[in-house]
BALOBA-1460 file (C-alpha; in Angstrom, 3 decimals):
// residues 295
<rec num="1" residu="l" x="-20.380" y="16.391" z="52.596"/>
<rec num="2" residu="p" x="-18.839" y="17.083" z="49.239"/>
<rec num="3" residu="m" x="-17.619" y="20.138" z="48.178"/>
<rec num="4" residu="f" x="-17.563" y="21.711" z="44.580"/>
<rec num="5" residu="s" x="-16.566" y="24.973" z="42.952"/>
<rec num="6" residu="e" x="-17.223" y="26.310" z="39.593"/>
<rec num="7" residu="q" x="-13.811" y="28.075" z="39.854"/>
<rec num="8" residu="s" x="-11.618" y="24.960" z="39.844"/>
<rec num="9" residu="r" x="-8.442" y="24.993" z="37.913"/>
<rec num="10" residu="s" x="-5.756" y="22.435" z="37.074"/>
<rec num="11" residu="n" x="-3.323" y="22.098" z="39.890"/>
<rec num="12" residu="g" x="0.159" y="22.888" z="38.003"/>
<rec num="13" residu="f" x="1.964" y="20.672" z="40.798"/>
<rec num="14" residu="s" x="2.635" y="17.180" z="41.948"/>
<rec num="15" residu="l" x="1.776" y="15.629" z="45.119"/>
<rec num="16" residu="l" x="4.066" y="14.187" z="47.853"/>
<rec num="17" residu="d" x="3.058" y="10.614" z="47.224"/>
<rec num="18" residu="d" x="3.921" y="10.658" z="43.699"/>
<rec num="19" residu="a" x="6.905" y="12.988" z="43.914"/>
<rec num="20" residu="i" x="8.657" y="11.079" z="46.899"/>
<rec num="21" residu="r" x="8.666" y="7.888" z="44.688"/>
<rec num="22" residu="t" x="11.120" y="9.601" z="42.237"/>
<rec num="23" residu="d" x="14.929" y="9.927" z="42.590"/>
<rec num="24" residu="k" x="14.607" y="13.712" z="42.105"/>
<rec num="25" residu="f" x="12.633" y="14.458" z="45.333"/>
<rec num="26" residu="r" x="13.959" y="13.719" z="48.677"/>
<rec num="27" residu="v" x="12.961" y="14.551" z="52.242"/>
<rec num="28" residu="t" x="15.794" y="14.216" z="54.831"/>
<rec num="29" residu="e" x="17.020" y="15.187" z="58.336"/>
<rec num="30" residu="v" x="18.449" y="18.722" z="58.262"/>
<rec num="31" residu="s" x="21.843" y="17.335" z="59.091"/>
<rec num="32" residu="d" x="23.177" y="13.965" z="60.396"/>
<rec num="33" residu="r" x="22.394" y="15.188" z="64.010"/>
<rec num="34" residu="g" x="18.933" y="16.161" z="62.873"/>
<rec num="35" residu="a" x="16.464" y="18.559" z="64.545"/>
<rec num="36" residu="v" x="13.308" y="17.283" z="65.847"/>
<rec num="37" residu="p" x="11.120" y="20.327" z="64.556"/>
<rec num="38" residu="e" x="12.639" y="20.674" z="61.013"/>
<rec num="39" residu="l" x="13.323" y="18.724" z="58.139"/>
<rec num="40" residu="k" x="15.050" y="19.298" z="54.492"/>
<rec num="41" residu="v" x="13.459" y="18.940" z="51.437"/>
<rec num="42" residu="i" x="15.143" y="18.767" z="48.042"/>
<rec num="43" residu="n" x="12.917" y="19.102" z="45.020"/>
<rec num="44" residu="g" x="14.732" y="18.521" z="41.686"/>
<rec num="45" residu="l" x="11.923" y="18.086" z="39.666"/>
<rec num="46" residu="d" x="10.605" y="20.599" z="37.075"/>
<rec num="47" residu="t" x="7.259" y="21.083" z="38.857"/>
<rec num="48" residu="d" x="6.121" y="22.468" z="42.348"/>
<rec num="49" residu="v" x="5.225" y="19.988" z="44.835"/>
<rec num="50" residu="l" x="2.506" y="19.937" z="47.560"/>
<rec num="51" residu="i" x="2.832" y="18.680" z="50.900"/>
<rec num="52" residu="i" x="-0.490" y="18.733" z="52.773"/>
<rec num="53" residu="d" x="-0.877" y="19.837" z="56.637"/>
<rec num="54" residu="g" x="-0.695" y="16.531" z="58.703"/>
<rec num="55" residu="e" x="0.993" y="14.377" z="56.242"/>
<rec num="56" residu="e" x="3.122" y="11.646" z="57.991"/>
<rec num="57" residu="l" x="6.575" y="11.267" z="56.757"/>
<rec num="58" residu="v" x="8.279" y="7.915" z="58.144"/>
<rec num="59" residu="g" x="11.796" y="6.898" z="58.576"/>
<rec num="60" residu="a" x="15.204" y="8.638" z="59.105"/>
<rec num="61" residu="k" x="15.572" y="9.201" z="63.047"/>
<rec num="62" residu="q" x="11.957" y="9.346" z="63.714"/>
<rec num="63" residu="n" x="8.632" y="9.833" z="62.259"/>
<rec num="64" residu="r" x="7.117" y="13.415" z="61.790"/>
<rec num="65" residu="i" x="4.099" y="15.168" z="60.578"/>
<rec num="66" residu="v" x="4.110" y="18.401" z="58.604"/>
<rec num="67" residu="n" x="2.949" y="21.435" z="60.416"/>
<rec num="68" residu="t" x="1.090" y="23.225" z="57.511"/>
<rec num="69" residu="t" x="0.500" y="22.989" z="53.868"/>
<rec num="70" residu="i" x="3.677" y="23.817" z="51.938"/>
<rec num="71" residu="l" x="4.137" y="24.189" z="48.281"/>
<rec num="72" residu="v" x="7.770" y="23.470" z="47.580"/>
<rec num="73" residu="g" x="8.971" y="25.194" z="44.274"/>
<rec num="74" residu="k" x="10.487" y="23.395" z="41.463"/>
<rec num="75" residu="e" x="14.308" y="22.757" z="41.622"/>
<rec num="76" residu="r" x="14.241" y="24.519" z="45.234"/>
<rec num="77" residu="e" x="15.537" y="23.237" z="48.603"/>
<rec num="78" residu="v" x="13.647" y="24.164" z="51.710"/>
<rec num="79" residu="v" x="13.511" y="23.632" z="55.356"/>
<rec num="80" residu="i" x="10.177" y="22.644" z="56.654"/>
<rec num="81" residu="p" x="8.369" y="22.760" z="59.980"/>
<rec num="82" residu="v" x="7.344" y="19.317" z="61.334"/>
<rec num="83" residu="s" x="6.299" y="17.755" z="64.755"/>
<rec num="84" residu="c" x="7.296" y="14.393" z="66.061"/>
<rec num="85" residu="v" x="4.946" y="11.566" z="66.114"/>
<rec num="86" residu="e" x="7.189" y="8.892" z="67.253"/>
<rec num="87" residu="q" x="8.547" y="10.039" z="70.802"/>
<rec num="88" residu="g" x="10.652" y="6.816" z="71.542"/>
<rec num="89" residu="r" x="12.954" y="6.713" z="68.852"/>
<rec num="90" residu="w" x="15.946" y="8.876" z="67.801"/>
<rec num="91" residu="h" x="18.019" y="6.768" z="65.543"/>
<rec num="92" residu="y" x="18.175" y="6.111" z="61.714"/>
<rec num="93" residu="r" x="16.107" y="3.465" z="60.131"/>
<rec num="94" residu="s" x="16.603" y="5.015" z="56.677"/>
<rec num="95" residu="k" x="18.618" y="7.841" z="55.109"/>
<rec num="96" residu="h" x="15.459" y="9.401" z="53.576"/>
<rec num="97" residu="f" x="11.678" y="9.694" z="54.541"/>
<rec num="98" residu="s" x="8.975" y="7.795" z="52.740"/>
<rec num="99" residu="a" x="5.367" y="8.966" z="52.819"/>
<rec num="100" residu="s" x="2.975" y="7.131" z="55.179"/>
<rec num="101" residu="k" x="-0.527" y="6.339" z="53.984"/>
<rec num="102" residu="s" x="-1.869" y="7.708" z="57.318"/>
<rec num="103" residu="h" x="-2.409" y="11.333" z="58.265"/>
<rec num="104" residu="l" x="-2.723" y="13.138" z="61.574"/>
<rec num="105" residu="y" x="-6.014" y="12.546" z="63.111"/>
<rec num="106" residu="a" x="-8.376" y="15.331" z="62.751"/>
<rec num="107" residu="d" x="-8.536" y="16.680" z="66.585"/>
<rec num="108" residu="l" x="-5.046" y="16.904" z="66.759"/>
<rec num="109" residu="r" x="-4.797" y="18.594" z="63.497"/>
<rec num="110" residu="r" x="-7.163" y="21.228" z="65.045"/>
<rec num="111" residu="k" x="-5.000" y="21.504" z="68.290"/>
<rec num="112" residu="k" x="-1.697" y="21.614" z="66.098"/>
<rec num="113" residu="s" x="-3.345" y="24.357" z="64.025"/>
<rec num="114" residu="k" x="-4.197" y="26.406" z="67.037"/>
<rec num="115" residu="s" x="-0.573" y="26.218" z="68.525"/>
<rec num="116" residu="v" x="1.005" y="26.904" z="65.292"/>
<rec num="117" residu="y" x="-1.001" y="30.077" z="64.970"/>
<rec num="118" residu="r" x="-0.041" y="31.089" z="68.460"/>
<rec num="119" residu="n" x="3.667" y="30.603" z="67.531"/>
<rec num="120" residu="l" x="3.108" y="32.638" z="64.257"/>
<rec num="121" residu="q" x="1.548" y="35.702" z="66.125"/>
<rec num="122" residu="a" x="4.268" y="35.374" z="69.149"/>
<rec num="123" residu="c" x="7.396" y="34.845" z="67.097"/>
<rec num="124" residu="a" x="6.491" y="34.209" z="63.115"/>
<rec num="125" residu="s" x="7.384" y="30.514" z="63.719"/>
<rec num="126" residu="y" x="5.362" y="27.582" z="62.248"/>
<rec num="127" residu="r" x="6.387" y="25.331" z="65.230"/>
<rec num="128" residu="s" x="3.688" y="23.468" z="67.155"/>
<rec num="129" residu="d" x="3.491" y="22.707" z="70.804"/>
<rec num="130" residu="q" x="5.442" y="19.293" z="70.663"/>
<rec num="131" residu="t" x="4.523" y="18.309" z="74.235"/>
<rec num="132" residu="e" x="0.904" y="18.664" z="73.499"/>
<rec num="133" residu="i" x="1.237" y="16.283" z="70.378"/>
<rec num="134" residu="w" x="3.076" y="13.787" z="72.251"/>
<rec num="135" residu="d" x="0.837" y="14.010" z="75.159"/>
<rec num="136" residu="d" x="-2.335" y="13.585" z="72.771"/>
<rec num="137" residu="i" x="-0.932" y="10.635" z="70.807"/>
<rec num="138" residu="s" x="-0.196" y="8.710" z="74.234"/>
<rec num="139" residu="e" x="-3.862" y="9.287" z="75.195"/>
<rec num="140" residu="k" x="-5.102" y="8.191" z="72.052"/>
<rec num="141" residu="a" x="-3.015" y="5.048" z="72.224"/>
<rec num="142" residu="a" x="-4.417" y="4.274" z="75.644"/>
<rec num="143" residu="k" x="-7.901" y="4.601" z="74.413"/>
<rec num="144" residu="f" x="-7.272" y="2.161" z="71.735"/>
<rec num="145" residu="n" x="-5.159" y="-0.264" z="73.971"/>
<rec num="146" residu="v" x="-2.200" y="0.174" z="71.692"/>
<rec num="147" residu="n" x="1.144" y="-0.570" z="73.230"/>
<rec num="148" residu="s" x="3.967" y="0.931" z="70.873"/>
<rec num="149" residu="e" x="7.547" y="0.409" z="71.533"/>
<rec num="150" residu="t" x="8.309" y="3.965" z="70.164"/>
<rec num="151" residu="d" x="4.963" y="5.646" z="71.051"/>
<rec num="152" residu="a" x="4.378" y="5.993" z="67.312"/>
<rec num="153" residu="m" x="1.180" y="7.554" z="66.097"/>
<rec num="154" residu="n" x="1.370" y="4.970" z="62.967"/>
<rec num="155" residu="d" x="1.042" y="1.961" z="65.433"/>
<rec num="156" residu="i" x="-2.447" y="3.146" z="66.364"/>
<rec num="157" residu="y" x="-3.387" y="3.029" z="62.682"/>
<rec num="158" residu="d" x="-1.753" y="-0.217" z="62.157"/>
<rec num="159" residu="s" x="-3.389" y="-1.885" z="65.109"/>
<rec num="160" residu="h" x="-6.899" y="-0.927" z="63.721"/>
<rec num="161" residu="e" x="-6.071" y="-1.349" z="60.001"/>
<rec num="162" residu="k" x="-8.723" y="-3.572" z="59.142"/>
<rec num="163" residu="t" x="-11.617" y="-1.486" z="60.920"/>
<rec num="164" residu="i" x="-10.335" y="1.565" z="59.257"/>
<rec num="165" residu="e" x="-10.282" y="0.064" z="55.878"/>
<rec num="166" residu="d" x="-13.851" y="-1.108" z="56.315"/>
<rec num="167" residu="y" x="-14.972" y="2.464" z="56.965"/>
<rec num="168" residu="e" x="-12.978" y="3.763" z="54.008"/>
<rec num="169" residu="k" x="-15.019" y="1.516" z="51.667"/>
<rec num="170" residu="q" x="-18.268" y="3.505" z="52.741"/>
<rec num="171" residu="f" x="-16.770" y="6.724" z="51.190"/>
<rec num="172" residu="t" x="-16.224" y="7.630" z="47.602"/>
<rec num="173" residu="v" x="-14.913" y="10.627" z="45.782"/>
<rec num="174" residu="t" x="-17.644" y="12.474" z="43.549"/>
<rec num="175" residu="p" x="-16.868" y="13.640" z="40.116"/>
<rec num="176" residu="n" x="-15.776" y="17.274" z="40.175"/>
<rec num="177" residu="q" x="-15.173" y="17.191" z="44.049"/>
<rec num="178" residu="i" x="-12.842" y="19.856" z="45.477"/>
<rec num="179" residu="g" x="-12.767" y="18.814" z="49.133"/>
<rec num="180" residu="f" x="-15.034" y="17.559" z="51.857"/>
<rec num="181" residu="i" x="-16.759" y="18.790" z="55.246"/>
<rec num="182" residu="a" x="-16.407" y="15.897" z="57.792"/>
<rec num="183" residu="f" x="-18.900" y="15.037" z="60.500"/>
<rec num="184" residu="i" x="-18.860" y="12.889" z="63.464"/>
<rec num="185" residu="g" x="-21.734" y="11.750" z="65.517"/>
<rec num="186" residu="g" x="-23.739" y="14.542" z="63.346"/>
<rec num="187" residu="k" x="-21.512" y="17.523" z="64.509"/>
<rec num="188" residu="l" x="-19.159" y="19.390" z="62.319"/>
<rec num="189" residu="v" x="-15.710" y="18.605" z="62.859"/>
<rec num="190" residu="g" x="-13.399" y="19.821" z="60.033"/>
<rec num="191" residu="m" x="-13.003" y="20.747" z="56.340"/>
<rec num="192" residu="d" x="-10.441" y="20.287" z="53.399"/>
<rec num="193" residu="i" x="-10.815" y="22.167" z="50.315"/>
<rec num="194" residu="f" x="-8.367" y="22.260" z="47.386"/>
<rec num="195" residu="s" x="-8.263" y="24.447" z="44.141"/>
<rec num="196" residu="s" x="-8.273" y="21.492" z="41.635"/>
<rec num="197" residu="t" x="-10.456" y="18.619" z="41.021"/>
<rec num="198" residu="s" x="-7.479" y="16.570" z="40.285"/>
<rec num="199" residu="v" x="-6.215" y="16.729" z="43.935"/>
<rec num="200" residu="i" x="-8.887" y="15.226" z="46.093"/>
<rec num="201" residu="p" x="-9.062" y="11.821" z="44.437"/>
<rec num="202" residu="k" x="-5.354" y="11.286" z="45.252"/>
<rec num="203" residu="v" x="-5.458" y="12.693" z="48.715"/>
<rec num="204" residu="y" x="-9.001" y="11.676" z="49.839"/>
<rec num="205" residu="k" x="-8.473" y="8.200" z="51.589"/>
<rec num="206" residu="k" x="-5.323" y="9.794" z="53.349"/>
<rec num="207" residu="l" x="-7.223" y="12.779" z="54.811"/>
<rec num="208" residu="l" x="-10.345" y="10.542" z="55.638"/>
<rec num="209" residu="r" x="-8.132" y="8.130" z="57.764"/>
<rec num="210" residu="g" x="-7.606" y="11.029" z="60.181"/>
<rec num="211" residu="y" x="-11.303" y="11.671" z="60.507"/>
<rec num="212" residu="i" x="-12.161" y="7.961" z="60.771"/>
<rec num="213" residu="l" x="-9.652" y="7.334" z="63.683"/>
<rec num="214" residu="d" x="-11.421" y="10.037" z="65.694"/>
<rec num="215" residu="a" x="-14.967" y="8.559" z="64.758"/>
<rec num="216" residu="l" x="-13.820" y="5.205" z="66.273"/>
<rec num="217" residu="d" x="-12.555" y="7.109" z="69.140"/>
<rec num="218" residu="h" x="-16.123" y="8.834" z="69.586"/>
<rec num="219" residu="a" x="-17.884" y="5.529" z="69.012"/>
<rec num="220" residu="r" x="-16.099" y="3.786" z="71.818"/>
<rec num="221" residu="t" x="-16.485" y="6.705" z="74.016"/>
<rec num="222" residu="a" x="-20.351" y="6.652" z="73.312"/>
<rec num="223" residu="v" x="-20.432" y="3.030" z="74.098"/>
<rec num="224" residu="r" x="-18.399" y="3.163" z="77.319"/>
<rec num="225" residu="n" x="-20.774" y="6.216" z="78.415"/>
<rec num="226" residu="k" x="-23.867" y="4.384" z="77.309"/>
<rec num="227" residu="t" x="-24.866" y="7.475" z="75.185"/>
<rec num="228" residu="e" x="-26.533" y="7.898" z="71.845"/>
<rec num="229" residu="m" x="-24.377" y="8.472" z="68.606"/>
<rec num="230" residu="g" x="-26.926" y="10.965" z="67.574"/>
<rec num="231" residu="r" x="-29.694" y="11.311" z="65.001"/>
<rec num="232" residu="y" x="-29.527" y="13.741" z="62.133"/>
<rec num="233" residu="s" x="-30.859" y="14.688" z="58.657"/>
<rec num="234" residu="a" x="-29.009" y="15.689" z="55.535"/>
<rec num="235" residu="r" x="-30.593" y="19.409" z="55.802"/>
<rec num="236" residu="e" x="-29.260" y="19.594" z="59.373"/>
<rec num="237" residu="l" x="-25.664" y="18.834" z="58.078"/>
<rec num="238" residu="q" x="-25.865" y="21.181" z="55.377"/>
<rec num="239" residu="d" x="-27.133" y="24.006" z="57.766"/>
<rec num="240" residu="q" x="-24.094" y="23.295" z="59.963"/>
<rec num="241" residu="a" x="-21.873" y="23.546" z="56.923"/>
<rec num="242" residu="k" x="-23.255" y="26.874" z="55.854"/>
<rec num="243" residu="t" x="-22.751" y="28.425" z="59.201"/>
<rec num="244" residu="f" x="-19.436" y="26.987" z="59.441"/>
<rec num="245" residu="l" x="-18.425" y="28.573" z="56.255"/>
<rec num="246" residu="e" x="-19.937" y="31.726" z="57.296"/>
<rec num="247" residu="k" x="-18.053" y="31.834" z="60.485"/>
<rec num="248" residu="i" x="-14.808" y="31.438" z="58.578"/>
<rec num="249" residu="k" x="-15.517" y="34.331" z="56.114"/>
<rec num="250" residu="r" x="-16.307" y="36.521" z="59.210"/>
<rec num="251" residu="s" x="-13.228" y="35.688" z="61.194"/>
<rec num="252" residu="s" x="-10.201" y="38.045" z="61.189"/>
<rec num="253" residu="k" x="-7.188" y="36.879" z="59.288"/>
<rec num="254" residu="d" x="-3.337" y="37.289" z="59.611"/>
<rec num="255" residu="v" x="-1.014" y="36.680" z="56.650"/>
<rec num="256" residu="y" x="2.377" y="35.066" z="57.053"/>
<rec num="257" residu="k" x="5.048" y="33.976" z="54.354"/>
<rec num="258" residu="s" x="4.661" y="30.193" z="53.651"/>
<rec num="259" residu="p" x="7.750" y="28.215" z="54.246"/>
<rec num="260" residu="g" x="7.379" y="27.317" z="50.758"/>
<rec num="261" residu="e" x="5.737" y="29.252" z="47.936"/>
<rec num="262" residu="g" x="3.114" y="31.701" z="48.283"/>
<rec num="263" residu="e" x="1.292" y="33.097" z="51.579"/>
<rec num="264" residu="e" x="-0.591" y="31.617" z="54.241"/>
<rec num="265" residu="y" x="-3.893" y="33.401" z="55.852"/>
<rec num="266" residu="r" x="-4.327" y="32.034" z="59.451"/>
<rec num="267" residu="f" x="-7.507" y="32.618" z="61.292"/>
<rec num="268" residu="g" x="-8.731" y="31.441" z="64.742"/>
<rec num="269" residu="n" x="-11.284" y="32.334" z="67.457"/>
<rec num="270" residu="k" x="-13.459" y="30.657" z="69.747"/>
<rec num="271" residu="q" x="-15.601" y="28.985" z="67.041"/>
<rec num="272" residu="v" x="-13.200" y="28.018" z="64.058"/>
<rec num="273" residu="n" x="-9.567" y="27.854" z="63.381"/>
<rec num="274" residu="g" x="-7.575" y="27.041" z="60.298"/>
<rec num="275" residu="f" x="-5.650" y="28.658" z="57.404"/>
<rec num="276" residu="a" x="-5.520" y="29.101" z="53.703"/>
<rec num="277" residu="l" x="-2.502" y="28.687" z="51.503"/>
<rec num="278" residu="i" x="-2.659" y="31.201" z="48.658"/>
<rec num="279" residu="n" x="-0.106" y="31.149" z="45.678"/>
<rec num="280" residu="n" x="-0.317" y="33.354" z="42.544"/>
<rec num="281" residu="e" x="-3.738" y="34.687" z="44.036"/>
<rec num="282" residu="e" x="-5.001" y="31.007" z="43.851"/>
<rec num="283" residu="v" x="-6.365" y="29.318" z="46.821"/>
<rec num="284" residu="v" x="-4.251" y="26.122" z="46.805"/>
<rec num="285" residu="h" x="-5.648" y="24.425" z="50.131"/>
<rec num="286" residu="v" x="-8.066" y="25.523" z="52.763"/>
<rec num="287" residu="a" x="-8.089" y="23.510" z="56.276"/>
<rec num="288" residu="a" x="-10.523" y="24.592" z="58.997"/>
<rec num="289" residu="f" x="-11.702" y="22.967" z="62.126"/>
<rec num="290" residu="a" x="-14.590" y="23.573" z="64.458"/>
<rec num="291" residu="e" x="-13.793" y="24.628" z="68.005"/>
<rec num="292" residu="r" x="-15.344" y="21.645" z="69.813"/>
<rec num="293" residu="v" x="-13.736" y="18.795" z="71.555"/>
<rec num="294" residu="l" x="-15.178" y="15.345" z="70.997"/>
<rec num="295" residu="p" x="-16.120" y="13.634" z="74.197"/>
């Protein structure tokens, strides 16, 4: 379900995929020895760079995903919180990381968001539950009959690339779209919204891949259990979306300093969880997830 806003602004920042192709923006291990939950970002550009929650960085000593959305200030060096999505490797394949075209799949983004919030409340840390992430990826690989030499999430995507691409072709960005709400089997799963119409055309397919992988998982489970995928109307989806947005508005929120620029508003209860990155009184990115587990 595409989302629009009359308050959309120009973004004023670069995105990871564009920045990392230059020689002035680098993502590396924090040291030669490395540290699983942290990476170093060196932004030598004269513009801020947005790294989106769940983006995968591949290379160096092991593949990682970013634990939350981070706006890296221009000409700044920051340490960012990450999680490992390649449990079976701890040796260099490259000095610097590159950006993957895949994204952490949606249901694990939901779980990661909850664990990060718990750690923020407990000790003001953006760390995730690393064991939960490794276990979930192993379970997902087993469901898709994927044998990965290094237990890499990326291998799950690679093994089903043709099917995922076929799904991608069914979705297009609408003019002036700032985000979307995703449904699987007629049930609301999650949402990503940005402040600018210039962002979503560049990140849409990458974010969508995470929802597609979960949709394929859901379809396999439905076939295995001989259950219906569900029937629904556009009105039913819109009603779910309105209820979901109201739940987010009504949820209590805690404010934390972002690892990069701005502040982060975290929210979570039995119905929804997620966050909003705010910088200079502008909502840069909102990610939210319905508190339900797909069969």
